[in-house]
C-alpha positions in Angstrom: 30.6 41.8 107.4 28.3 39.3 106.3 29.9 36.4 104.1 28.6 37.9 100.8 30.1 41.3 101.6 33.2 39.9 102.8 33.6 37.9 99.6 33.0 41.0 97.6 35.8 42.9 99.5 38.5 40.4 99.0 37.4 40.2 95.3 37.9 43.9 95.0 41.4 43.6 96.8 42.6 40.7 94.7 44.0 42.8 92.0 46.1 45.1 94.2 49.6 45.0 93.0 51.9 45.4 95.9 54.7 48.2 95.8 58.3 47.5 94.9 60.5 46.0 97.5 61.6 48.4 100.3 63.8 51.4 99.3 65.1 54.5 100.7 62.8 56.5 103.1 60.6 58.5 100.9 58.5 61.9 101.6 54.7 61.7 101.1 53.3 65.0 99.9 50.9 66.3 101.9 50.6 69.4 104.0 52.6 68.7 107.3 51.7 69.2 111.0 52.9 72.3 112.3 56.1 72.1 114.2 54.7 73.5 117.3 51.1 71.5 117.2 50.4 69.1 119.7 49.3 65.6 117.9 45.9 64.2 119.0 46.0 60.7 119.5 42.9 58.0 119.5 42.9 54.6 120.5 41.4 51.6 119.3 41.3 48.8 121.7 42.5 49.5 125.2 43.5 45.9 126.5 46.9 45.1 127.8 49.4 46.1 125.2 47.6 49.5 124.8 48.3 50.4 128.4 52.1 50.7 127.4 51.0 53.2 124.4 48.9 55.1 126.9 51.8 55.7 129.3 54.1 56.9 126.4 51.5 59.3 125.0 50.7 60.4 128.7 54.3 61.4 129.0 54.6 63.0 125.4 51.7 65.1 126.7 53.8 66.6 129.6 56.5 67.0 127.1 53.8 69.0 124.6 54.2 66.5 121.8 51.2 64.7 121.8 48.3 64.0 123.7 45.6 61.4 124.1 42.0 62.6 122.9 39.8 59.7 122.4 39.8 55.9 123.5 37.5 53.2 122.1 36.8 49.5 123.2 34.1 46.8 123.1 34.6 46.1 126.7 33.2 49.3 129.0 35.2 48.4 132.1 38.5 48.6 130.2 37.1 51.8 128.2 36.3 53.8 131.3 39.9 52.7 133.0 41.6 53.8 129.7 39.5 57.3 129.5 40.6 57.8 133.5 44.3 57.0 132.8 44.2 59.5 129.8 42.6 62.5 131.7 38.9 61.4 130.9 39.5 61.5 127.0 36.5 61.0 124.9 35.1 57.5 125.2 33.5 55.5 121.8 32.2 52.0 121.7 33.1 51.8 118.1 36.0 52.5 116.0 33.9 54.4 113.3 32.8 57.1 115.6 36.1 57.7 116.9 37.4 58.4 113.5 35.0 61.3 113.0 36.8 62.9 116.0 38.6 65.7 114.3 41.0 66.3 117.3 42.4 62.6 116.6 45.1 63.3 114.1 46.7 59.7 114.7 45.5 56.3 115.5 46.9 53.7 117.6 45.4 50.3 116.9 45.8 47.8 119.5 42.6 45.6 118.9 42.7 41.9 118.5 44.6 40.7 115.1 41.6 40.2 112.9 40.4 43.6 113.5 43.7 45.5 112.7 43.4 45.8 108.7 39.9 47.0 108.6 40.2 49.3 111.3 43.5 50.6 109.6 41.9 51.2 106.2 38.9 53.0 107.9 41.4 55.2 109.7 43.4 55.9 106.6 40.3 56.7 104.9 39.1 58.8 107.6 42.2 61.0 107.0 44.5 59.7 109.7 47.7 58.5 110.2 48.3 55.1 111.8 50.3 53.3 114.6 49.1 49.5 114.0 50.4 47.1 116.7 52.1 43.9 115.1 50.8 41.8 113.3 49.8 44.1 110.5 47.1 41.8 109.9 45.7 38.5 111.0 47.3 35.3 109.3 44.5 34.6 107.0 44.3 38.4 105.7 46.9 38.9 103.3 45.0 40.2 100.8 43.8 42.9 103.2 47.6 43.6 104.1 48.1 44.6 100.6 44.9 46.9 100.9 46.0 48.9 103.6 49.5 49.4 101.8 47.5 50.5 98.4 45.0 53.0 100.5 47.9 54.6 102.5 49.7 55.2 99.1 46.6 56.5 97.4 45.3 59.0 100.6 49.3 59.9 101.5 49.0 58.6 104.7 51.8 56.9 107.3 51.4 53.3 108.8 53.9 52.8 111.6 53.7 49.4 112.6 54.5 48.4 116.3 57.1 46.1 116.0 59.3 47.7 118.7 62.7 45.8 117.7 62.7 48.3 114.6 63.1 51.1 116.8 67.2 51.2 116.3 69.2 54.0 114.3 71.8 51.4 113.1 69.7 49.4 110.6 70.5 51.8 107.5 74.3 51.4 108.5 73.8 47.7 108.7 72.1 47.5 105.4 74.7 49.5 103.5 77.4 47.4 105.1 75.6 44.1 103.7 75.1 45.9 100.5 78.9 46.8 100.1 79.8 43.2 100.2 81.2 43.0 103.7 80.0 39.3 104.2 79.6 38.6 100.5 76.3 37.3 99.4 73.7 36.5 102.2 72.6 33.2 101.8 71.5 31.8 105.1 69.8 33.0 108.2 68.5 31.9 111.3 66.6 33.4 114.1 64.3 32.4 116.9 61.9 33.5 120.0 62.1 31.1 122.9 60.4 31.6 126.2 58.5 29.2 128.7 55.0 29.7 129.5 51.4 29.8 127.5 50.2 33.2 126.2 47.3 32.5 128.4 49.3 33.7 131.7 50.2 37.1 129.6 46.3 37.6 129.2 44.5 37.9 132.6 40.8 37.5 133.0 39.6 40.7 134.9 35.9 39.5 135.2 35.4 35.6 135.0 31.6 36.6 135.4 31.6 39.1 132.4 28.9 38.4 129.7 27.5 39.9 126.6 25.3 42.9 126.9 25.4 46.8 127.1 29.0 46.4 128.6 30.5 43.9 126.3 29.8 43.7 122.6 30.3 40.4 121.4 29.1 40.8 117.9 31.5 43.6 117.3 34.4 41.6 119.0 33.9 38.7 116.6 33.8 41.2 113.4 34.2 38.7 110.4 35.6 36.0 112.4 33.2 32.7 112.7 30.3 33.3 114.6 30.6 31.3 117.9 29.0 31.4 121.4 30.7 33.4 124.0 33.3 32.3 126.4 35.4 34.0 128.6 38.5 32.8 127.3 37.7 33.5 123.8 37.3 37.2 125.0 39.8 37.8 127.2 42.5 35.3 125.9 42.0 35.6 122.3 45.7 35.0 121.2 45.1 31.3 122.1 42.3 30.7 119.2 43.3 30.7 115.3 40.0 32.8 114.7 41.7 35.8 116.3 45.4 35.0 116.3 48.2 33.4 114.7 50.3 32.1 117.7 54.2 32.5 117.8 54.2 33.1 114.2 52.9 36.4 114.2 53.0 37.1 118.0 56.8 36.6 118.3 58.8 35.7 115.4 57.6 38.9 114.1 60.0 40.7 116.2 63.1 38.6 115.7 62.5 38.6 111.8 61.4 41.9 110.9 65.0 43.8 111.4 66.5 40.8 109.7 64.1 41.5 106.7 65.2 44.9 107.0 69.0 45.0 106.7 68.9 42.3 104.0 66.4 44.3 101.8 64.2 41.4 101.0 60.6 41.4 98.9 58.5 38.4 98.9 59.4 34.7 99.7 59.4 32.1 96.6 58.2 29.6 99.0 57.7 28.9 102.5 57.2 25.6 105.0 55.6 25.8 108.1 55.7 23.2 110.9 55.4 22.6 114.6 52.5 22.0 116.8 50.7 22.3 120.2 53.1 19.7 122.2 52.5 21.3 125.9 49.8 23.5 126.6 45.9 23.4 126.0 45.4 25.9 123.3 44.7 26.1 119.6 47.4 28.1 118.3 50.9 26.0 118.4 53.4 26.2 121.1 56.3 25.2 119.1 56.5 26.7 115.6 59.3 26.7 112.8 59.1 28.5 109.5 61.3 28.2 106.5 61.1 31.1 103.9 63.2 30.6 100.8 63.8 33.6 98.6 64.9 34.0 95.0 68.5 33.8 94.7 68.9 33.6 98.6 68.8 33.7 101.5 66.9 30.8 102.8 65.5 31.9 106.3 64.9 29.3 109.2 62.8 30.9 112.1 62.4 28.8 115.1 60.1 29.2 118.3 59.4 27.3 121.6 57.2 28.3 124.4 58.6 25.3 126.5 62.0 26.3 126.7 63.6 29.7 127.5 67.2 29.0 126.2 67.7 31.9 123.1 69.9 31.6 120.2 71.4 34.4 118.4 70.1 35.8 115.1 72.8 34.8 112.3 73.0 36.0 108.7 75.6 33.7 107.0 77.2 35.3 103.6 79.5 33.8 101.3 82.5 35.9 102.6 81.3 36.5 106.3 78.6 36.2 109.0 76.4 38.9 111.2 75.3 38.0 114.8 72.7 39.8 116.9 73.7 39.3 120.5 76.4 40.1 123.1 79.0 42.1 121.5 81.4 42.5 124.4 81.8 41.9 128.4 80.8 39.0 130.4 77.0 37.7 130.7 76.8 39.9 134.1 77.8 42.9 132.5 77.5 43.2 128.6 76.7 45.4 125.7 74.1 44.1 123.0 74.2 44.6 119.4 75.2 43.3 116.3 78.7 41.6 115.3 79.9 41.7 111.5 82.4 39.2 111.2 84.1 39.4 107.5 86.3 36.3 106.8 88.6 38.4 104.7 92.0 38.7 106.5 92.4 42.5 105.7 89.0 43.2 107.1 88.4 43.7 110.8 85.3 42.7 113.1 83.0 45.3 113.2 80.8 45.9 116.6 77.5 48.0 116.6 75.9 48.5 119.8 72.0 48.8 119.7 70.7 52.2 119.7 67.2 52.0 120.6 66.2 48.3 119.7 63.0 47.1 121.5 62.0 50.8 122.7 58.2 51.2 121.7 58.8 54.8 123.0 61.2 55.7 120.4 59.1 54.2 117.7 56.1 56.3 118.7 58.5 59.4 118.6 59.9 58.5 115.3 56.2 58.4 113.9 55.3 61.7 115.3 58.2 63.3 114.0 57.2 61.7 110.5 53.7 63.0 110.7 55.5 66.7 110.8 57.9 65.9 108.3 55.9 63.1 106.2 58.8 61.0 105.9 58.6 57.2 105.9 58.8 56.1 109.4 61.1 53.2 110.9 58.6 50.2 110.5 56.3 51.5 107.4 53.7 49.7 105.9 55.7 48.7 102.6 58.0 46.6 104.8 55.4 45.3 107.2 53.2 44.0 104.2 56.5 41.9 103.1 57.3 40.4 106.4 53.6 39.4 106.9 53.8 37.3 103.8 56.2 34.7 105.0 54.5 34.3 108.3 51.0 33.9 106.9 52.6 31.5 104.6 54.0 29.7 107.2 50.9 29.3 109.4 49.1 28.1 105.9 51.7 25.7 105.2 51.5 24.4 109.0 47.7 24.2 108.9 47.1 22.9 105.4 50.3 20.4 105.6 51.3 22.0 102.1 53.8 24.2 100.8 52.8 28.0 100.1 54.4 29.5 96.8 54.0 33.1 96.2 52.8 34.1 92.8 54.7 37.2 91.9 52.2 38.0 88.9 49.3 37.9 90.9 51.2 39.1 94.1 49.1 36.2 95.9 49.8 33.4 98.0 49.1 29.7 96.6 49.0 26.5 98.5 50.6 23.3 96.8 
């Protein structure tokens, strides 16, 4: 996109009003896929994360559930490898051509963050249901996040966002317990993600001599990001750069916060503070990230992260009459079950332990979407939820970068910086 067309695009989306806060799953009125039809999957972006998706769909092919039919990437060696891995499925060097493939019923988007929104919107307009890797959009594209939701609603298409910690059967139960008042009014939340290591070590460079040309489309990789000269690191290790990714906020904290957001049934935050910095590694995005998001009438949410220390902390939801903890629910550290502990303070109420039932299983998230393709029911991690999770993460990054408070304008459904 040129600067002028990009500005026109954003102006056209600025007035979109986000849907109401997350409600019970709904049915999307549309002709459903037949019960015995195998669902065709097309893959846009075939890098590291896509490998897991390809393996899942290959297993589903053996079970007669779905099959890979097409792959797309701007880097030809990766494209060839993905095609071979999927039984020589069709290859495309641009996503627009893949979206014209009538054999692709669902599109998996696993490209760099700054491409997610445009490719998801194009896919929906082409009549496809979508599995979009997290984060939903680049941190600077909140208006586009809303656009995805609106287009999906208008076209009657499903969007499952690949936050695999949403793949659990227990969230409706936990949410109902919270609504029943088991811990009183939720007022404070703590969650975090801790590991030791730079994201660069998770993004290997397969060819240090790679350069733009017939096998590497640098201009298409850049998309609407600022024009800059090609470097090996920017292309293969794009998560280290603000132009293409958001660092721990959208890479990691999205995992721990999305389930909390889901069970609390939140909407957009009132204000968000972001902090942290790059204290250890040589990179653009932070290696330490902290976000505080305040919601109208509560709760106040504290998200913390470090890439310098792996010692974890439990997710805690504090209420006026109890608390909920994510973590170990029984046994020793050597042999334990993970799940949720619900601890009411009232003497006549006993602690409830709920073991996870699918948490972290990307395959289950995929199976859920494929079932929904046939039933047209809303999936586990729907677009309506993902847009509202994206808001505090984007606001936290903007607050950190601009050294200001990010405030949500509920009338205009937009983010302001104060």
